[in-house]
N, C-alpha and C positions, 0 to 999 in steps of 0.2 A: 286555765281552760284553753285548750287548743282551738285554733281558728279554722273555720270552713273556708275552702277556696271556691268562690262562686264565679261562674262564667256567663250567667244569664243577666244582662243588664237590668231587666225588669225586677228580678229578685233583689238586686243590689239597690235599685232605686227605692223599693219599698222599705228595705232595711234602713236606708238613710232617712227616710221620712218618719219612721216610727222609733228608731233607736240608733241615732247616729253615733252615740258614744261607743257602740259595739262594733262599728266599722273601723278597723285598725289601719288599713292601707288600701289604696286603689292603685292599680297599674293600668294605665291607658296608653295604647299605641296611638298617639295623637294624629299621626299622618293618615292612618287608615281607620280610625275609630268611626263607628256608626253613630247616627244621631242619638241613639239611646245611650251609648257610652259617653258621648259628649255631654249629655244631660247629667249622667252620673258624675262626671268630672266637675261640672258646674255646681251641682248640689254638694258634692264632697268639699269643694273649696269653701263654700259658704259655711259648712259645718266645721271647718278646720281639720278635716281628715287629710292625712298625708297622701299626696298624689305623686307617683313616679312613673317613669317609662319602664315597660317590661324589659327583662334581660334580653340581650341580642339573640340567644338561642331560641327563646320563646317566640320572638318575632319571626325568626327564620322558619319555624314550624307552623306559622299561621296558615290556616287553610288546608293543611295536609291531613289533619286528624279530626275525628269527631269527639268533641268534649262531652263531659258528663251531662250537660243540659241540652245536647243536640245542636249546639252552635259551634262555629269555629272562630278563631281569632286570638290575638295576643293579649287582650284586655282581661284582667281578672280583679277580684276584690277579696280581701281577707276579712271575714266577719265572724265574730264570736257566736256560737249557737245560742238560740233563744231558750230561756228557761221555761219549763212547764209550770202549771199551777196545781193546786190541790183539787181534789174532787169537790170539796165544799165550795170552792170558788167557781169551778167549772159548772156545777149544777145549780148555781144560785137561782132561786125561784123568782125571776124577774118578770115572768109572763105566764099566762095560763096555757099558751100554745107556743110551740117551738120544736126544733129538731136538733138533736145531738147525734154524734156518730161514735161507734166503738169498732175498732179494728181487731179482729180475732186472728192473730198470727199471720198477718200479711207480710210476705217476705221479700218482695221486689221493691226496692226504693223508688223506682219509676212509678209504680202503682201508688205508693204512699204519697209521693209528690203530686201526682195527678188528682188524687182524692182530695188533698188539701186545696188544690186550685179550684176544684169543683165546689168544695165546701165554702170557700170564700166567695165564689160567684153567687151561691144561693143563700148566703147569710146564715150559715149553720152556727149554732151557739158554741159548739166546742167538740173536740175529738178526744176519745180515750184510746191510748195505745198501750200494748203490752211490752214489757222490757225484754222478755225471753221469747225466743223463736219468732222474732219479728225483725223487720228491716230497721236499722237505726235511722235517726233523722240526720242523714249525711248530706254532704254537698250535693249529691245527685238529687235527693229529695227536695232540697231547697231550690235548686235550679229548675227542676220540673214544675214545682209549685208556682213558680213565676210571681212570687209575692204572697201566695196564700198562706205560707208558714209564718208570715209576719202578722197577719191580721186575724187568724183563727186561733182561739185559745186551745191548748191541749194539755193533757195530763198523762204522764207516764206511770203505769201501775204494774206491780208484780203479779197481781191476781185479778183477772177480768171478772171472775165470778163475784168477788166482793164489790167491784166497781158497779156491776149490774144491780146488786142488792142495794147499794147506796143510791142508785138512780131511782129505784122503786120507792125508797123512803122519801124521795123528793117528789112524789106523785107523778112519776114518769112511767110511761108504758114502754115495754121493750119489744121491738119488732125485729125479728130475724129474717135474713134474706136467704132463700134456698131455692134452687131450680126444681126441687121435688115437692115444694109446698103446694097444697091444694088451693090456697087463696091467691087471687090475682091482686096485684098492687092497687088496681083501680077500686077494689072493695075496701081498702083500708080507710078508716075514719081519720081525716086530717086534723080534726078539731081537738087535738090532744098534745101533751108534751111527750114527744117520742124520742127514745134512744134506739137508733137504727144500728143493727150489728151486722157487719160484713165479714165473711169468712175467708179463710186461706185460699190462695189461687187454685190449688189442686184439690184439696180435701173439703173445702167449704167450712161451715161452722163445726166446731167440736161438739160432741154429744152433750156434755154438761152445759155448754153455752146454749144449745138448742132448748134444753130442758128449762133454762132460766127465762126463755122468751115467753111473753104473753101471747104473741101471735107470730106465725111464720107466713111469709108471702113470697110470691115468685113474679118474675116478669114473663108474661106469656110469649112463647116463641111463635112467630108468624112465617118463618122461612126454614131453610134446610140446615143452616148453622144453628145448633141447639144451645149454645152457651155464649156468654159475654165475658170479656175481660172485666175484672172486678172494679176497675176505675170507671169503665163505661157503665156498668150496672149501677154504680153509685150515682152517676149523673141522672139516669132514668128514674131511680127511686126518689132521689131528692127533688127532682123536678115535680113529681106528683105530690110529695109530702109538704112542699113549701108553697103550693098554689093557694091563692087567696080564697 
């Protein structure tokens, strides 16, 4: 299994805390390392992870380019990708109430990473992703997630329709998000086990996905910009669904 190259120290710290055996090497530019990277080095040393200086060329390029996670610097970590779980594990009926996410062909890894970060913030139970026509769980997604990909369970599926059917068999309700839906998110009953489905950045939910939903809701527009980035929309929807 090939390793991810992570440049966000917070993503690396979380990986070290949850699965240090999968962190294969840390490269820290000690003279210019931030406090966060110094903490990475300390934790890596405790875990017995190899720590090295970045190659000279990498240090010379420090600060000149924007890396995948939006940070600059010579420090990096090499981490094996996290493995997903089965739908049975993801949908475990451990509570009468809770929120899961399903991503219907979201193609920008920055959006995927941001959604994982938001999901981790709100304590989402898990995320279903499609393997085809979707962004892979790349280094970009891990960096942008800032640790969210380490703490939120996920399941990679070839068929979202079957994943939705499996959710319904676990007494979950399926809520689709669409800017054209007549129902306001404020009208949605929070006292349920919800699978919230988010659609593609350009096309939204596919027709078959919409037909599988028990309800469709929208975020009402109050201004002149009539749409939201999907990761921002995820934050608004999850903030409502997870309220006590």
